[in-house]
N, C-alpha and C positions, 0 to 999 in steps of 0.2 A: 432517471430521468428521460424524458420523451428527446430526442436534439432536435426533430421539425418547432415543436413548442419553442424548445433555448432558444432557435435562429430569429424563430419569427420574435420573440420577446427580446432581439439585439435588432430588429425593423427602426428607428425612434424617430417621432413625429417632430416637425420644427418646435409646437414646444415646448416638449423635453429637454430638449437640447439646448433652446433659448434662455429656459429655466437652469440649466444646467451648469450653462456659462455664466450665468446671474451669483450662481452660491459659487465656485470656482474663483471668481473675481472675490467675494464677501470674505472666501476661507485664505484668501491670497494673500485680503488687507490687515490679517487676525485673526476672524471671527472665530467662532467655535464652525464645525460642520452640522452638529444636528442639529444647533439654538437657525441656524442659514436653510439647511433640509424645511424646517417645522416654518420657516417664516416666508418661504415658496414653495406651497403646496399644488399640484396638478389638478386641473381645471376639476378631475372625479374625484376630488377630496384626500388621494394619494400622495407618497412622499413620494419624491424621487430614486431611485436604486443607486445604487454604487458604482451598479456598473453602467449605464451612463452618464456619471461623473467621470469615469473611466472614456468612454468616450467619447463627451464630450471636450475632456482635455485633449484630446490625441491630438480633434479637430481645427484647436488652439495650436497645437504643435505643430501640424502636417500646414496648415495656410503659413505659419511665420508670425502667428502673432505671439503666441508666448516661445520661452526661451526654453527647454527640454530639463527641468527637475526632477530629480530619482527621487529626491527627500520629497517632495507635494506630495506626489505620487502615489508612494510607499503610505502617505497620511489619507489619501483616501480610497486604497482598493480595498477590498472583502477578505477577511480573516488572514491580518497582514502574516502574524505567528508563522500561517502555514511554509511560509517561504524564507524567514527572519535570519536564515544562515545561511542566506544566500545561494543553495539549494534547492529547486525544487522539483518535488519527487511525483512523477509517474506512474503511476501502478497499471499493469496491466492483468491480463486473465487466458494462465492456457484453455483450450479448449478440452472441454470431460473426454478425459483416458479414466482406466481403468485405476483404484490404486492399491498397492501391495499392504495397505493398512486396514484390519477388519476394527479399530477402535470403537467402541461400543459410547463413548460421546460425542461420536462428530455425528452432523444431520449430513442427512441424505435428502438432494435431490434431481427430479429428469432435467434433463439437458444443464446441468452442473458440474464443473469438479468437485471432486468429493470433498467435502464439508463445509460447502458454500450454497448461498440462499441467495436466490434470486435479485429478491430487492436489497437486499446489504447494498452502500452507495456504490466501490468500485465493482465490484460483481455485477447488478444491471447495470454499470455502464459497456460492463463489457459483452453482458450478453445481448444487450440493444446493437454492441459492431456485429452480432456475429462471432466473437473474440477473435475477430480479426486483429494480427497487431498495427498493421499502419492504421487503419482505420482510431483505434484504439488510442495510441500515441498520439496524429494528427491530433485529434476530437480535444484533447486531452490539453493539447498545448496552445489548440485555441481558446478553450475556456478559463483557461492559465491568463491571455493574453487580456479577454474580454473585461478581468476584473480587474488588470493590473495588477500579478504580474508577474516578475524577470522569465523568461524559459530560456536563457543565456545560458545556465550548468542546471542541466539536467541528470537525476538518480535516475534509475530506470526497475522499477521495482517488480519484476514475474511471479503472479502467485500464480493457484490452481491445481493446488494440491503436490505430490512428489514430483518436483522437478524430474528429480533423477530416471523413470519410470517410463518417462518419455522417450520416442525412437527418438535419434541420436540427429537424423534426418531435421524432424520437426523442429528439434529446438535450436539447431542451427537456421534453417528457415526463419522460426521466426524472432532470436534476435537482429538475422539481418534485419527483419521488415521493421523490426521495431528502429534500428538505425535509418532505415529509408524512408522515415520517419521523420525523421529529427532531422534526415537531412533534404528533408524537399523534395525528394525524392519518389516522382510517381511513376517512372517507369514500371512497367509491366514485371511482374514479382516472376512469375512461374507458377507453376502448379504447388500446392499445397501439399506435402510430400504422404503421399494416401498411406494407411496404419495397415495394409497387405501391403504395399511393395515392398521392394530389399533394395531401394536407393542408400546412396551415402551421402553424408554430408560435405558440403561443398565451402572448405573454409577459404580458401580462395576469396569470393562473391561476400563473404561476410567480408571478411582483413580487410577485402580496399568499399566496405562500406564507413569502416571503422576509420581508415584513415581518411578519405573523405570527408567524416564527419570534425574532426580534428580544427577546420577552421570553417568549420556551417554557422548560423548562429542562433544551435540548440545544440549544448557539446552535451556528452553523457560524458559526465564526471566519476558514474559508477550503477554498477551495472547486480544485482539481484536477484539468488535467486534462492528457490525457501526448498527444503526435501527431507529425509528424512536419518537418521543417526546411523544407522543403520545401511544407509546408500552409502557411505561417507569411504572408503580408497584412496592410495595410491594414486590410481589408473584415474578416477573420476575426479579427484583436483587434478590431474593433466588436462584433462577433459574438460573442464568447466576453465582453469585456463585458458588456453585455445578460444574455447568463447569469448572472452573478455572478462568475469564475472567476477566483480571484486570483493564481491559479500554472500554471504549465507547466512540464511534465516534454518532452524534446524530444532522441531517441535520435541526439547528434552520431555515437555511439563511434567514429571516426574522423578526423583532421581532413588524412588524405593522399588526395588524390584519388584518386593507385593501388594503395592497399587497398579507399577506398572500394569503385573500380571490379571489383577485381578479386572483394568480396565481393558486386559486387551490389545495393550501397542505391538508389541511382540518384538521389542527389541530389551536393551535391558540398559541400565544406567551405567556399565561400564563402556556399553558401544557409546554411550555420550560423551565418555571421556574418551576415552579411544579417537571419534571424529574430531573431536576439540582440537584433540596432540597435535592430527596432523596435520588438520587447515591451520590453526595459528602458526606450526612449522615454514609452512607453504605460505606466509602472507597474505591470511584471508582476512578481512572485518569476521568478527562471528556475532549472531543474533541467536539468542537461545528464549524459546518460549514455554512454562513455567503455567503450569495452576492449578490451582486449589481446589480442594476438598472435591477434589474426584472419586468415586469409589474404590472405600476405604481406607481414605485418609480421614486427619483431624484437624482441628484446629492448630494441638499444641503436636499433631505428625508435620504438618505441614508448616513449622514454623524450623523444625527439627534440617525438615529436606531442605525448605528457601538455604538456611541458615550454610551448610555442603555445597551450594551455588560459588561462595567466595573463600571455601576454607581445603577444598580436594582437587585443587587446577582445573575447575572448569571455568571460572573466570571471562564471562561473558564480557565483548565489548558494547554490549546493546541486550538488553532482556522486554520481553512481552509479557508481561503477567495477566493471565488469559484465565477470571474465575470461574470455575467451568460450570455452563448455563445449560437447565435443560428444557431439551428442545424435543417438537413428537416427534421427528422425523430419526432421530437416533435412538440408540436400542435401551441408553440407560434413561430415559423414559418408561419402557416395561421393567424393569427393576423397581424405579420409582414407584408405577402401579401395584406392584409386589410390596413394598412396604420393604424391601432393601436395601433403599438408599433414601437419606435422606439431606436437601440439604443447606446448607449453612442458614443461619437467619441472618436479615440486610445489616441488624446492629453486629454479629458476629463478622460479616464478610468486611465489612469498611473496618472495625480495629483490627482485623488480622493484618487487610491490606496495608494499614498505617502503619500497621506494630513495624512489617516488612520494608519498609520503601523504610525506615530510621536506617535500618543496616547493608543497605546497597552502598556499598564503595565509591565513589567520586566519578572513578576514574569509567563507571559504568552510566552509560544512557538506557534511559529508563522511556523504549520507546515506545509505549502501551501501555495501560490501565482498561483493565475490560472490552471487550470486544464488539463490534460496532454493527450488533444485530439486532435488526427493527422488533421492539416490544412484542407484536404481536404471537413472536415465533418462540418468547420464554415463557 
């Protein structure tokens, strides 16, 4: 998304606002939204966008013509399911940085963190904001407000590869700037820590920002990072707790050591079990990523592998199922060219995922199925 183009589209004409208010009144009187929109087209033949309706609604509230009605606002906002729980997720990406993993299925793109592509939705926003945490959070909150979503409870989701491999002074600075954005604090942030400096993290500044956040309009109710199972230790968990992290995402990918080795994952199933045990004992929420159709796997072995998640103590609170996608920028693509790797057919994959979903316990939330990679890359 081009930020400048986005801003231009939020400069509304008098025609747009007048029609939007007519549509809102009709919906308020009981008419269906889609019918009211079709009956009041713009002069160019197009229809009002929902962000126009939200802007008109806010004008009516600010002028005193209408009283605030959260249920009505919810009925006109875009993608209402995004914030149905009452919590709004703001995703940010850390800057490109060397990853300790050598996984053959991970895409690699210049100027991007390992495994992310410039035109993935969240990654695109990060790239356009130069991976600046303050700008990423601020712009995303503005976007949510523009389309009518609540932003009073924010879950900050930090992606960008292996969090634990970044310097700790950068980690502290990155999270602090996320909080500065939620706090509306545009004060000078100080220099981003250099990759070559030997600075120590300043937790006092971070904790001060977190205290301010307890009474701001955009309160942080969850802080999520992603890392590798072999990066989790008792010392790392103490550090994550000091940062305020509440949830940890880990790429288990498989619980089959042979498959992990073939895909050069660099850790074992035992590492994943040890990490989940430590995280659970320390009170963190756990999200595991799991990948069917890795090199060396079959539909039958994937079914057996997935069942281990619920039988051997892993038991994540949430799960992301990421079927392996064949990307030209990943080493796995070369295996496919040599005839050493065969992706499942669409029918095989659909049947497999459908079967697996029926085995997931009620306590586990399915966070995502299939990664949001544009089709031009697959």
